[in-house]
C-alpha positions in Angstrom: 50.6 145.7 7.6 52.1 149.3 7.5 50.2 151.3 5.0 52.1 152.3 1.8 52.9 156.2 1.4 51.1 156.3 -1.7 49.1 154.4 -4.4 47.7 154.9 -7.7 44.1 154.1 -6.6 42.9 154.5 -2.9 39.6 152.8 -2.2 37.8 153.7 1.0 35.4 150.9 2.1 35.6 147.2 1.7 32.0 146.3 1.4 30.0 145.3 -2.0 31.1 148.5 -3.8 34.8 148.8 -2.6 35.6 145.1 -3.4 33.8 144.8 -6.8 35.7 147.9 -7.8 39.3 147.1 -6.8 38.7 143.4 -8.4 37.4 145.1 -11.6 40.6 147.4 -11.6 42.9 144.4 -10.8 41.4 142.4 -13.6 41.8 145.4 -16.2 45.5 145.3 -15.1 45.9 147.8 -12.4 47.5 146.6 -9.7 48.5 149.6 -7.3 45.1 149.6 -5.3 44.5 149.9 -1.6 41.6 149.3 0.0 41.1 150.8 3.4 38.5 148.8 5.6 38.5 148.4 9.4 36.1 145.6 9.7 37.1 141.6 10.0 33.6 140.2 9.0 32.0 141.0 5.5 28.0 140.8 5.4 25.8 140.5 2.6 23.3 142.6 3.6 20.4 141.7 1.6 20.3 138.2 3.2 19.4 140.3 6.6 15.5 140.5 5.7 15.5 136.7 5.6 17.5 136.4 8.7 14.8 138.7 10.5 12.1 136.4 9.0 13.6 133.1 9.8 14.7 132.1 6.5 18.4 132.8 6.7 20.9 132.9 9.5 23.9 135.3 9.9 26.3 132.5 9.0 24.6 132.7 5.3 25.2 136.4 5.1 28.9 136.4 6.6 32.4 135.7 5.6 35.6 136.8 7.1 37.0 139.8 5.4 40.3 138.6 4.6 38.4 135.6 2.4 36.6 138.1 0.0 39.5 141.0 -0.1 41.0 140.6 -4.1 44.3 139.3 -4.0 45.8 141.9 -6.5 45.0 144.8 -3.9 46.7 145.7 -0.8 44.4 145.7 2.4 45.0 148.4 4.9 42.8 147.4 7.9 42.3 150.9 9.5 39.6 153.5 9.5 39.9 157.1 7.1 39.2 160.0 9.8 39.9 162.8 7.0 40.2 163.2 3.4 42.4 166.1 2.0 41.3 166.5 -1.6 43.2 169.6 -2.1 46.6 167.6 -1.3 45.1 164.0 -2.7 45.9 162.2 0.6 43.6 160.5 3.0 44.6 160.1 7.0 44.0 157.1 8.7 42.8 156.4 12.4 46.6 155.5 13.3 47.8 158.8 11.8 49.4 157.5 9.0 48.9 159.2 5.5 48.3 157.5 2.1 48.6 159.6 -0.9 46.7 158.9 -4.1 46.5 159.4 -7.8 42.6 158.3 -8.1 40.2 158.3 -4.5 37.4 156.1 -4.7 34.9 156.4 -1.9 32.9 153.2 -1.0 32.3 153.7 2.7 28.6 153.4 2.6 26.4 155.3 5.0 25.5 155.0 8.7 22.3 155.1 10.8 21.3 158.5 12.0 19.7 157.5 15.3 19.5 161.6 16.1 16.9 162.2 13.4 14.4 160.3 15.2 14.5 160.9 19.1 14.7 157.7 21.1 14.9 155.3 18.2 18.6 154.2 19.2 17.1 153.1 22.6 14.4 151.6 21.1 15.9 149.1 18.8 17.7 147.7 21.8 14.5 147.3 23.9 12.9 144.1 24.4 10.1 144.6 21.9 11.8 146.3 18.8 14.2 146.0 16.4 15.9 146.5 12.9 17.2 144.3 9.9 19.5 147.4 9.3 21.9 146.2 12.1 23.6 143.0 11.5 23.5 141.8 15.2 19.7 142.7 15.4 18.4 140.6 12.6 18.2 137.4 14.5 16.4 139.4 17.2 13.8 140.7 14.8 13.2 137.0 14.1 12.5 136.0 17.6 10.2 139.1 18.0 8.3 137.8 15.0 8.2 134.2 15.9 6.7 134.9 19.0 4.0 137.4 18.3 0.6 136.0 18.6 -1.4 139.0 19.1 -1.3 142.9 19.5 -0.1 145.6 17.5 3.0 145.7 15.2 4.3 148.6 13.6 6.7 148.9 10.7 8.2 152.0 9.5 9.7 153.5 6.5 12.0 156.8 6.9 11.0 160.2 5.2 14.6 160.5 4.2 17.9 158.6 3.0 18.0 154.7 3.5 19.8 152.0 1.5 17.5 149.7 -0.3 14.4 151.1 1.2 12.1 148.2 -0.2 13.8 146.0 2.6 11.8 148.0 5.2 8.7 146.2 3.5 10.2 142.8 3.0 10.0 141.8 6.8 6.4 143.1 6.9 4.9 140.9 4.1 7.0 137.9 5.5 6.0 138.5 9.0 2.1 138.7 7.8 2.5 135.6 5.9 3.9 133.9 8.9 1.4 135.1 11.0 -1.4 133.8 8.7 0.0 130.5 8.3 -0.4 130.2 12.2 -3.8 131.5 12.4 -3.0 134.6 14.6 -3.0 137.5 11.9 -6.4 138.4 12.6 -5.8 138.9 16.2 -3.2 141.2 15.3 -3.0 145.1 14.0 -0.2 145.5 11.6 0.6 149.4 10.6 3.0 150.4 7.8 4.0 154.0 7.8 5.3 155.4 4.6 6.3 159.1 3.9 5.1 159.3 0.3 1.5 159.6 -1.3 1.8 155.8 -2.2 3.4 152.6 -1.0 6.5 153.0 -3.2 6.1 155.5 -5.4 6.4 153.1 -8.7 3.1 152.9 -10.3 3.0 149.1 -11.2 4.9 148.0 -8.3 2.6 149.8 -6.0 -0.4 147.9 -7.5 1.2 144.7 -6.6 1.9 146.0 -3.0 -1.5 147.3 -2.6 -3.0 143.9 -3.3 -0.7 142.4 -0.4 -1.4 145.4 1.7 -5.3 144.6 1.2 -4.7 140.8 1.3 -3.0 140.9 4.6 -5.4 143.6 6.1 -2.6 145.7 6.7 -3.1 149.3 8.1 -1.4 151.9 5.6 -0.4 155.2 6.9 0.8 157.2 3.5 2.4 160.7 4.1 3.3 159.6 7.5 6.5 160.2 9.2 8.1 159.2 12.7 8.7 161.6 15.0 9.8 160.1 18.1 10.3 156.6 19.8 9.5 156.1 23.7 11.0 152.6 24.3 9.8 152.9 28.2 6.1 153.0 27.1 6.3 151.4 24.0 4.5 154.2 21.9 5.8 155.6 18.5 4.8 159.4 17.8 4.1 159.7 14.2 2.9 162.9 11.9 0.7 163.1 8.9 -0.8 166.2 7.6 0.6 168.2 10.3 -1.3 166.2 12.6 0.7 164.1 15.4 -0.7 160.8 16.7 0.7 158.0 19.1 0.6 154.4 18.6 1.3 152.0 21.1 2.9 148.8 20.1 3.7 145.4 21.1 6.6 144.7 18.3 8.0 147.6 16.6 10.7 147.0 13.2 12.2 150.4 12.8 13.9 151.7 9.7 16.4 154.0 10.4 17.2 157.2 8.3 20.8 157.1 7.3 23.7 159.7 7.0 27.2 159.7 5.5 30.1 159.2 7.8 31.2 162.2 9.5 34.5 163.0 7.7 32.8 163.5 4.3 31.0 166.6 5.4 34.2 167.8 7.4 36.4 167.4 4.1 33.9 169.7 2.5 33.0 166.4 -0.2 29.3 166.7 0.3 26.5 169.1 -1.3 24.6 171.4 1.1 21.4 169.7 2.3 22.6 166.2 1.2 23.0 164.8 4.6 26.7 164.2 4.0 26.6 162.4 1.0 29.4 162.9 -1.5 28.6 165.5 -4.2 29.2 163.4 -7.5 27.9 163.9 -11.2 25.1 161.4 -11.6 26.2 160.1 -14.7 30.1 159.8 -14.5 30.0 159.4 -10.5 33.1 161.8 -10.5 33.0 164.7 -7.8 31.9 168.0 -8.9 34.9 169.8 -7.6 37.6 167.4 -7.3 38.4 165.7 -10.6 40.5 162.7 -9.0 37.5 161.8 -6.1 34.9 159.5 -7.2 32.1 157.8 -5.2 29.6 154.8 -5.5 26.8 153.3 -3.5 25.1 154.4 -0.3 27.7 157.2 0.1 27.2 158.8 -3.1 24.6 161.8 -3.7 22.9 160.0 -6.7 19.1 160.7 -7.4 16.9 157.8 -6.6 17.0 154.4 -4.3 20.8 153.1 -3.5 20.7 149.4 -3.8 22.8 146.5 -4.6 21.5 146.5 -8.0 22.5 150.2 -8.5 25.9 149.0 -7.3 26.5 146.7 -10.0 25.6 149.2 -12.5 27.7 151.9 -11.1 30.8 149.5 -10.5 31.9 149.2 -14.2 31.3 152.9 -14.6 33.5 154.1 -11.9 36.4 151.4 -12.8 36.3 152.4 -16.6 36.4 156.2 -15.6 39.2 155.9 -13.0 41.4 153.7 -15.6 40.7 156.6 -18.3 41.6 159.1 -15.4 44.9 157.3 -14.9 45.7 157.5 -18.6 44.9 161.0 -19.1 41.6 160.1 -21.1 38.1 161.9 -20.6 35.9 160.0 -18.4 33.1 158.7 -20.9 31.1 156.4 -19.0 27.9 156.9 -17.4 25.6 155.4 -14.8 21.8 155.0 -16.1 20.4 155.7 -12.8 19.4 152.1 -12.6 18.1 150.6 -9.3 16.3 147.9 -7.8 14.2 146.9 -4.9 13.0 143.2 -4.3 9.9 143.0 -2.2 9.3 139.6 -0.7 5.2 139.6 -0.9 5.1 136.3 1.3 7.7 133.7 2.2 7.5 132.2 -1.2 7.2 135.0 -3.3 8.7 138.1 -4.5 8.1 141.1 -7.0 11.3 142.7 -8.4 11.1 146.6 -8.8 13.6 147.8 -11.2 13.3 151.4 -12.4 15.7 154.5 -13.0 15.8 157.6 -10.6 12.8 159.1 -11.9 10.5 156.2 -11.4 10.4 154.8 -14.8 10.2 151.0 -14.9 13.4 149.5 -16.3 12.8 145.5 -16.0 15.9 143.8 -16.9 14.0 140.5 -18.3 12.4 140.4 -21.6 11.1 137.0 -21.1 9.0 137.7 -18.1 7.9 140.5 -16.1 9.5 140.8 -12.9 7.4 143.2 -11.2 4.7 140.7 -10.8 4.6 138.4 -8.0 6.4 134.9 -8.6 8.2 132.0 -6.9 11.0 132.2 -9.0 12.3 135.6 -8.5 11.9 134.7 -4.7 14.1 131.8 -5.2 16.6 133.8 -7.5 16.7 136.8 -4.7 17.2 134.3 -1.5 19.4 131.8 -3.1 20.7 132.8 -6.7 22.0 136.3 -5.8 24.0 135.4 -2.7 26.0 132.7 -4.7 26.5 135.3 -7.6 27.6 137.9 -4.9 30.0 135.8 -3.3 31.6 134.1 -6.3 31.0 136.7 -9.2 30.6 140.3 -8.1 33.0 140.4 -5.3 35.4 139.0 -7.8 34.8 141.7 -10.3 32.9 139.6 -12.7 
């Protein structure tokens, strides 16, 4: 399809945030919405942890992009190569240019393989993987399923990463499997985390520490991954200024992430923000360009990005964009809420809900989701995917 010359709203990115936002705008009566998205397939990313644990398939997490695009918006299947905020235009890979009244950036983030030397080569090697790439999650399961002894290393990055809790979900589900097969005692399992505690939210840390102790996991706090050598199957870590090399038989690497290159090139990011869009953390409006907004992984907001955070950000941006189109002040504000689900076994889960400063913010008044439960596992594995495909992407 030939892209239009101009639209009242241009949304860059057809993932969770972009589609949900466009659907909300359509439902509120705004029909002149363009979504720029190059991919032919759409993934529900949270299911990749379950794919890596053998509890879901890629088919469960995948849909044709055309089937999830809102009917009230125009899909331009192309990539954005440049934003010209001073001109209110975006340039596409095809060379076409689209003007906009309001621009919403929802293009997510990408793994920064250069941050950890050797990491890109490692995850493509025979005994390492990551659930942060769609096509590698099934490989994670093959490696977990085949492990019977040796050293397994799981890492958390020391900088930005989408839904950082997912880095630990595969750890606990793998340990539960290995214990059920009677091989956990023959394995050394190592978890590296950059902070002083396992995750940084006190009540959740208590639950996670109980799982760490129960499985006999070797926890390395204040630890950063400095490099990976896939040739020798060794990872170099640093803690309190001292470096150490650990040989591994299985490595699950969580790569740090960075914003798309064009964000930095266009002057939309803040200094030291790794390219992420410089927005007001409440309104999610760009601090310099009033007709530019961002949500999800691409936005430089405090706290951890997640699907739960997006569910709170999307109605805020939708309301503020509509207000801006009508010449009204942007009054809707994002609270900073986010959520990290931790599967502590292949049957149970802890739901960590908190604000940017780590203050617990549980959504249920009936039960405490921060405690390990079977019901929250079932909701995360089966309930949320249904809600995602049938409600969230439809702007409900």
